[in-house]
FIDODREN-276021 format. One line per field, with one value per residue: x, y, z of N, C-alpha, C, O in turn; residue in one letter. Coordinates in Angstrom, 2 decimals, always signed. Atoms other than C-alpha are relative to their C-alpha. Example, Ala and Ser with C-alpha at 12.3 -4.5 7.8 and 13.67 -1.06 7.14 Angstrom:
BEGIN
n_X	(+0.89; -0.82)
n_Y	(-1.19; -1.19)
n_Z	(+0.00; -0.06)
ca_X	(+12.30; +13.67)
ca_Y	(-4.50; -1.06)
ca_Z	(+7.80; +7.14)
c_X	(+0.90; -0.77)
c_Y	(+1.20; +1.09)
c_Z	(+0.00; +0.73)
o_X	(+1.94; -0.26)
o_Y	(+1.18; +2.20)
o_Z	(+0.66; +0.90)
aa	(A; S)
//
This chain:
BEGIN
n_X	(-0.39; +1.07; +0.24; +0.82; +1.29; +0.80; +0.36; +1.03; +1.26; +0.63; +0.65; +1.33; +1.06; -0.30; +0.56; -1.09; +0.27; -0.65; -0.54; -0.36; -1.42; -0.39; +0.17; +1.29; +0.91; +1.11; +1.02; -0.25; +0.41; -0.53; -0.86; +0.61; -1.02; -1.28; -0.49; -0.45; +0.55; +1.45; +0.38; +0.95; +0.15; -0.57; -1.45; -0.48; -0.36; -1.44; -0.70; +0.13; +1.36; +0.77; +1.43; +0.68; +1.43; +0.23; +1.17; +0.36; -0.76; -0.31; -0.05; +0.69; -0.45; -1.41; -0.14; -0.56; -1.29; +0.30; +1.38; +0.55; +1.08; +1.05; -0.51; -1.04; -0.21; +0.32; +1.46; +0.43; -0.54; +0.52; +0.63; -0.62; -1.41; -0.87; -1.44; -0.58; -1.44; -0.27; -0.69; +1.00; +0.96; -0.40; +0.84; +0.79; -0.51; -1.39; -0.26; -1.08; +0.44; +0.05; -0.96; -1.36; -0.70)
n_Y	(+1.24; +0.94; +0.90; -0.65; -0.30; +1.23; +0.21; -0.96; +0.38; +1.04; -0.65; -0.44; +0.85; +0.40; -0.78; -0.72; -1.00; -1.28; -0.61; -1.42; -0.26; +0.55; +1.45; +0.41; +0.41; -0.93; +0.56; +1.26; -0.09; +0.95; -0.63; +0.08; -0.16; -0.64; -0.46; -1.38; -0.93; -0.15; -1.25; +0.14; -1.29; -1.06; +0.07; +1.37; +0.75; -0.15; +1.06; -0.26; +0.34; +1.04; -0.27; +0.85; -0.15; -0.02; +0.78; -0.19; -1.06; +0.16; -1.38; -0.72; -1.39; -0.07; -0.65; +0.74; -0.51; -0.77; -0.49; -0.64; -0.94; +0.62; +0.93; -0.57; +0.92; +1.40; +0.19; -0.49; +0.88; +1.36; +0.44; -0.60; +0.30; -1.11; +0.26; +0.10; +0.19; +1.45; +0.38; +0.06; +1.02; +1.31; +1.16; +0.28; +1.06; -0.24; -1.29; -0.71; -0.64; +0.80; -0.46; +0.08; +1.27)
n_Z	(-0.64; +0.33; -1.12; -1.03; +0.61; -0.08; -1.41; -0.34; +0.64; -0.82; -1.14; +0.40; -0.54; -1.38; -1.11; -0.67; -1.03; +0.27; -1.21; +0.08; -0.20; -1.31; +0.12; -0.56; +1.08; +0.20; +0.89; +0.68; +1.38; +0.97; +1.02; +1.33; +1.04; -0.29; +1.30; -0.23; +1.00; -0.16; -0.66; -1.11; -0.68; +0.81; +0.17; +0.22; -1.21; -0.18; -0.73; -1.44; -0.42; +0.67; +0.02; -0.97; -0.23; -1.44; -0.42; -1.41; -0.66; -1.41; -0.50; +1.08; +0.14; +0.40; +1.31; +1.12; +0.48; +1.21; -0.08; +1.21; -0.31; -0.82; -1.01; -0.86; -1.12; +0.29; +0.10; +1.31; +1.05; -0.11; +1.24; +1.18; +0.25; -0.36; -0.04; -1.34; +0.09; -0.04; -1.24; -1.07; +0.40; -0.52; +0.29; -1.19; -0.86; -0.36; -0.65; +0.68; +1.23; +1.23; +0.99; -0.52; +0.18)
ca_X	(+16.20; +14.15; +14.56; +13.17; +10.45; +9.25; +9.31; +7.24; +4.66; +4.05; +2.95; -0.08; -3.21; -1.51; -3.28; -1.19; -1.08; -0.33; +1.85; +2.38; +5.74; +5.73; +5.21; +1.70; -0.86; -3.37; -5.18; -5.49; -5.72; -4.62; -1.71; -3.21; -0.09; +3.58; +3.89; +6.05; +4.38; +0.77; -0.95; -2.70; -4.07; -2.74; +0.87; +2.94; +3.45; +7.20; +9.61; +8.69; +4.98; +2.63; -1.08; -3.23; -6.97; -7.99; -10.36; -10.32; -9.26; -7.50; -6.92; -9.56; -8.08; -4.51; -3.28; -2.57; +0.99; -0.40; -3.53; -5.83; -8.90; -11.22; -8.91; -6.85; -7.21; -7.55; -11.33; -11.62; -9.88; -11.80; -12.83; -10.58; -7.11; -4.37; -0.59; +1.30; +5.04; +6.42; +8.60; +5.40; +3.57; +3.70; +2.49; -0.23; +1.56; +5.05; +6.37; +8.64; +8.38; +7.36; +10.03; +13.04; +15.66)
ca_Y	(+167.58; +164.68; +162.46; +165.00; +165.99; +162.39; +162.17; +165.31; +164.01; +161.08; +163.58; +164.60; +163.27; +162.76; +163.82; +166.44; +168.72; +172.39; +174.09; +177.75; +179.41; +178.13; +174.56; +174.48; +172.58; +175.02; +172.83; +169.50; +169.03; +167.20; +168.07; +168.85; +169.86; +170.66; +171.70; +174.84; +176.32; +175.89; +179.14; +179.10; +182.20; +184.29; +183.16; +180.17; +177.44; +177.65; +175.71; +177.20; +176.36; +173.51; +173.60; +172.26; +171.68; +172.64; +170.10; +171.05; +174.06; +173.37; +177.11; +178.91; +182.36; +181.44; +183.63; +182.16; +182.41; +183.63; +185.79; +186.95; +189.19; +186.67; +184.58; +185.86; +183.17; +179.39; +179.66; +181.57; +178.76; +175.67; +173.72; +175.74; +175.39; +177.55; +177.85; +176.69; +176.78; +173.27; +173.29; +173.59; +170.69; +167.35; +163.96; +162.91; +159.79; +161.29; +164.07; +165.54; +167.69; +166.02; +167.95; +167.32; +164.67)
ca_Z	(+87.66; +86.30; +89.36; +91.82; +89.36; +89.23; +93.01; +93.31; +90.85; +93.19; +95.84; +93.82; +95.50; +98.87; +102.06; +103.81; +106.82; +106.33; +108.91; +109.71; +110.29; +113.89; +112.60; +114.08; +112.00; +110.52; +107.98; +106.22; +102.51; +99.38; +97.08; +93.67; +91.73; +92.01; +88.34; +88.54; +85.44; +86.57; +87.57; +90.96; +92.68; +89.81; +89.99; +88.87; +91.47; +90.88; +93.09; +96.47; +96.57; +95.82; +95.00; +97.82; +98.11; +101.66; +103.27; +106.93; +108.99; +112.28; +112.74; +110.65; +111.33; +110.39; +107.51; +104.11; +102.78; +99.45; +99.49; +96.71; +96.49; +98.18; +100.36; +103.27; +105.95; +106.08; +106.60; +103.31; +101.44; +102.59; +99.49; +97.21; +95.76; +97.23; +97.21; +100.27; +100.90; +100.30; +103.41; +105.49; +103.83; +105.64; +104.46; +106.85; +108.04; +108.34; +110.56; +107.90; +104.85; +101.61; +99.82; +102.07; +101.52)
c_X	(-1.14; -0.36; -0.91; -1.37; -0.93; -0.48; -1.13; -1.34; -0.72; -0.71; -1.42; -1.04; +0.25; -0.72; +1.15; -0.54; +0.75; +0.41; +0.22; +1.49; +0.51; -0.11; -1.22; -0.90; -1.16; -1.11; +0.43; -0.50; +0.63; +0.85; -0.64; +1.04; +1.27; +0.63; +0.41; -0.59; -1.50; -0.30; -1.06; -0.03; +0.75; +1.50; +0.43; +0.35; +1.49; +0.58; -0.08; -1.33; -0.46; -1.47; -0.69; -1.48; -0.22; -1.30; -0.51; +0.90; +0.19; +0.03; -0.63; +0.52; +1.47; +0.10; +0.55; +1.37; -0.19; -1.47; -0.44; -1.19; -1.04; +0.55; +1.19; +0.39; -0.41; -1.51; -0.55; +0.31; -0.54; -0.75; +0.60; +1.48; +0.83; +1.45; +0.45; +1.49; +0.34; +0.63; -0.97; -1.15; +0.51; -0.93; -0.67; +0.66; +1.44; +0.18; +1.18; -0.54; +0.03; +1.21; +1.42; +0.61; +0.11)
c_Y	(-1.00; -0.88; +0.66; +0.36; -1.19; -0.23; +0.94; -0.36; -1.07; +0.60; +0.43; -1.00; -0.45; +0.90; +0.62; +0.89; +1.25; +0.63; +1.48; +0.15; -0.49; -1.53; -0.52; -0.39; +0.97; -0.59; -1.37; +0.14; -1.08; +0.77; -0.23; +0.07; +0.56; +0.47; +1.46; +1.01; +0.24; +1.29; -0.29; +1.33; +1.12; -0.02; -1.44; -0.67; +0.15; -1.14; +0.19; -0.54; -1.32; +0.41; -1.00; +0.33; -0.10; -0.74; +0.40; +1.07; -0.35; +1.37; +0.90; +1.42; +0.13; +0.65; -0.96; +0.58; +0.87; +0.37; +0.49; +0.86; -0.58; -0.75; +0.60; -0.97; -1.40; -0.18; +0.48; -1.00; -1.43; -0.36; +0.61; -0.34; +1.23; -0.42; -0.09; -0.29; -1.48; -0.43; -0.14; -0.94; -1.35; -1.09; -0.40; -1.03; +0.24; +1.39; +0.70; +0.57; -0.98; +0.26; -0.03; -1.34; -0.44)
c_Z	(-0.14; +1.19; +1.03; -0.57; +0.06; +1.42; +0.39; -0.61; +0.81; +1.21; -0.34; +0.50; +1.43; +0.99; +0.78; +1.12; -0.38; +1.32; -0.23; +0.30; +1.34; +0.02; +0.76; -1.17; -0.08; -0.86; -0.50; -1.43; -0.85; -1.00; -1.36; -1.11; +0.60; -1.30; +0.12; -0.96; +0.15; +0.77; +1.05; +0.73; -0.73; -0.16; -0.26; +1.32; +0.28; +0.82; +1.50; +0.52; -0.58; +0.08; +0.91; +0.03; +1.51; +0.32; +1.37; +0.60; +1.46; +0.69; -1.07; -0.23; -0.37; -1.38; -1.05; -0.35; -1.23; +0.06; -1.37; +0.42; +0.94; +1.21; +0.74; +1.10; -0.40; -0.22; -1.34; -1.11; +0.07; -1.28; -1.24; -0.06; +0.31; -0.18; +1.44; -0.15; +0.26; +1.32; +1.17; -0.35; +0.47; -0.51; +1.29; +0.92; +0.47; +0.59; -0.66; -1.28; -1.16; -0.87; +0.52; -0.35; -1.45)
o_X	(-2.15; -1.53; -1.90; -2.36; -2.12; -1.63; -2.07; -2.38; -1.95; -1.49; -2.24; -0.90; -0.61; -0.85; +2.13; -1.73; +1.90; -0.38; +0.44; +2.21; +1.72; +0.01; -1.25; -0.92; -1.84; -2.25; +1.59; -1.46; +1.16; +0.44; -0.91; +0.89; +1.25; +1.83; -0.44; -0.57; -2.04; +0.40; -2.11; +1.02; +1.31; +2.08; -0.28; +0.79; +1.89; +0.02; +0.48; -1.42; +0.19; -1.86; -0.52; -1.87; +0.13; -2.36; -1.72; +2.10; -0.78; -0.39; +0.08; +0.46; +1.97; -0.70; +1.31; +1.60; +0.46; -2.34; +0.38; -1.38; -1.63; -0.18; +2.21; +1.55; -1.06; -1.92; -1.59; -0.25; -0.18; -1.63; +0.12; +2.07; +0.53; +1.76; +0.02; +1.89; -0.09; +0.33; -0.60; -2.25; +1.61; -2.15; -0.06; +0.60; +1.94; -0.47; +2.08; -1.59; +0.94; +1.67; +2.33; -0.10; +0.68)
o_Y	(-0.90; -1.15; +0.07; +0.35; -1.05; -0.61; +0.54; -0.15; -1.14; -0.09; +0.61; -2.21; -1.11; +2.11; -0.05; +1.19; +1.19; +0.69; +1.93; -0.83; -0.66; -2.15; -1.67; +0.29; +1.23; -0.12; -1.77; +0.85; -2.07; +1.81; -1.37; -0.58; +1.32; +0.74; +2.32; +2.21; +1.15; +1.62; -0.87; +1.91; +2.02; +0.90; -2.37; -0.01; +0.33; -2.24; -0.60; -0.99; -1.89; +1.23; -2.21; +1.49; -1.11; -0.39; +0.37; +1.10; -0.45; +1.51; +1.42; +1.93; +1.25; +0.35; -1.88; +1.77; +1.91; -0.49; +0.84; +1.11; +0.15; -0.96; +0.93; -1.00; -1.61; -0.89; +0.00; -0.92; -2.26; +0.38; +0.34; -0.84; +2.33; -1.59; +0.70; -1.03; -2.06; -1.51; -0.69; -0.81; -1.77; -0.89; -0.37; -0.89; -0.50; +2.35; +1.17; +0.16; -1.80; -0.62; +0.44; -2.32; -1.49)
o_Z	(+0.56; +1.44; +1.45; +0.15; +0.34; +1.65; +1.08; +0.01; +0.78; +1.87; +0.56; +0.31; +2.02; +0.79; +1.10; +1.19; -0.82; +2.26; -1.35; +0.46; +1.52; +1.08; +1.19; -2.20; +0.91; -0.81; -0.38; -1.71; -0.34; -1.50; -1.76; -2.14; +1.57; -1.35; +0.34; -0.68; -0.46; +1.73; +0.75; +1.01; -0.11; -0.75; +0.11; +2.26; +1.43; +0.85; +2.26; +1.67; -1.46; +0.91; +0.76; +0.03; +2.12; -0.19; +1.63; +0.36; +2.21; +1.83; -1.94; -1.35; -0.49; -2.26; -0.74; -0.16; -1.37; +0.21; -2.22; +1.61; +1.74; +2.18; +0.15; +1.54; -1.43; -1.14; -1.80; -2.20; -0.77; -1.73; -2.35; +0.90; -0.17; -0.42; +2.29; -1.05; +1.25; +1.83; +2.21; +0.18; +0.09; -0.56; +2.36; +2.14; +1.31; +0.16; +0.03; -1.77; -1.28; -1.59; -0.17; -0.61; -1.73)
aa	(X; X; X; X; X; X; X; X; X; X; X; X; X; X; X; X; X; X; X; X; X; X; X; X; X; X; X; X; X; X; X; X; X; X; X; X; X; X; X; X; X; X; X; X; X; X; X; X; X; X; X; X; X; X; X; X; X; X; X; X; X; X; X; X; X; X; X; X; X; X; X; X; X; X; X; X; X; X; X; X; X; X; X; X; X; X; X; X; X; X; X; X; X; X; X; X; X; X; X; X; X)
//
């Protein structure tokens, strides 16, 4: 779907909030990529995740959705690129998912 692909590309570089499964904010970061073929943390981003650079941990002990050998919790991922489920990524200025609608 070219239209939605273009829309997603505009998200790259946006400041976002990362939420956990309870919709509590666990971190802040920047969307680096939504390219479904790009490999992050050993797996393709696909259509469920996006690549996020973690800048700040609101809940340092919150678990990551995708873990690897070095990173299990938010505090392990500060300053690095991780995968986060798109439905739990919010644009900083809006209280809704980047990927809805």
